[in-house]
N, C-alpha and C positions, 0 to 999 in steps of 0.2 A: 313374330310373337315372341321369340326368345329374347331378343334384345329388349324388349318391353319389360318382360319378366325380370331379366337381370337389373334393369334400371329401377324397378318399383318394389321389389320383393327381397328382403333379406336372405342371404344365401343359406342360412340354417333353418328356413321356414319349411313347415309341412303345407303341402298344397293339395287340397282336395278338388277333383275335377271330374267331369263327366267323360265319357269315352272318346271325345273328338281327338283325332290323330294329331292335331297341332300341339298337343301336350306331351307327345311322346318322348321328347328329348329331356324332360325335366330331371329325371333321374341322372341321366349323364352329365348334367349342368351342376349336380351336387344337391338338388333339392329332394327332400322326402315327397313322395307322391303317392297318394291314394286315390282310386277311381270309383266311381259308381257306374254301372253299365246300364243306361237308360233303354237300350235297344233290347235288353232282356229283361225289361220291367223291374229293374233294381233302382231304387230311389235312396235307399239307406243301407247300410250294412251294419252287421252285429258289432264291429269294432268301432262304431261311432262315425264312419265315414258318410257324409251327406253334403250337398251343396244347397240345402234348402234356404240357408241364410242370404247367400248371394242372389238366388232366384227370387226370394221373397222381396229383397231390397229393389231389384229392378223391376219386379212387378208393380211395387208402389211407386216408384220413381216414374215409370212410363205413364202410369195413370195421372200422376200429379202434373208431370211436364206437358202431357197433351192438352191439358186444359189452357194452356197459354197460346196454342196454335201458332208456335214459333216465338223466338226470342233473339235478342242480339247475341251473336256468338260470345261476346266478352261477358255477357250475364249468365251465360249457360252454368259455368263451373259454381257460381254462387247459388243458383237455384238447385243444382245437384247437391251441393253441401248442405242446404236447407233439407232436401229429401233425406240425406244422411242422418241429420240431427233429428228429424221426425221419426225415422225408422228406429234409431237407437233409443227414442224415448217414447216409443209407441204405447206403452202401458201406463204413461204418466198423464196427468191433466196438464196439457201443455201451457195454457194461460197461467196457472199457478206456477210452473216451472220458469216461465219467462219472467214473471214477477220476482220470483226467488233470484234468479240471475242478476236481474236489475238491481235488487237491493244489495247483493253481495258486491257487485262491481258496477256502480253507477256510472252513466255516461258522462256526467258533468261532476 
């Protein structure tokens, strides 16, 4: 896990996580690290620490991706990227947003 984190997260980042012990070495690696302790019914802290964003994203992504009942491995990342876009724009009218993007940057 630590090798993946080093390869994907900037060293000066603050990482919010749950209490899983796999995250124990983050501070030793130089990352800022704040936790919520789900085993003590803690889901957010007064200092703003929470992991609701990533949990919400994966909840949306799992439901959306399950509809395909499998897909080619090379297509997975494209579908996941679409889920990211939908999650980040979930308060918008997506049809209008796509039209706006196409007008600003037409394909032809």
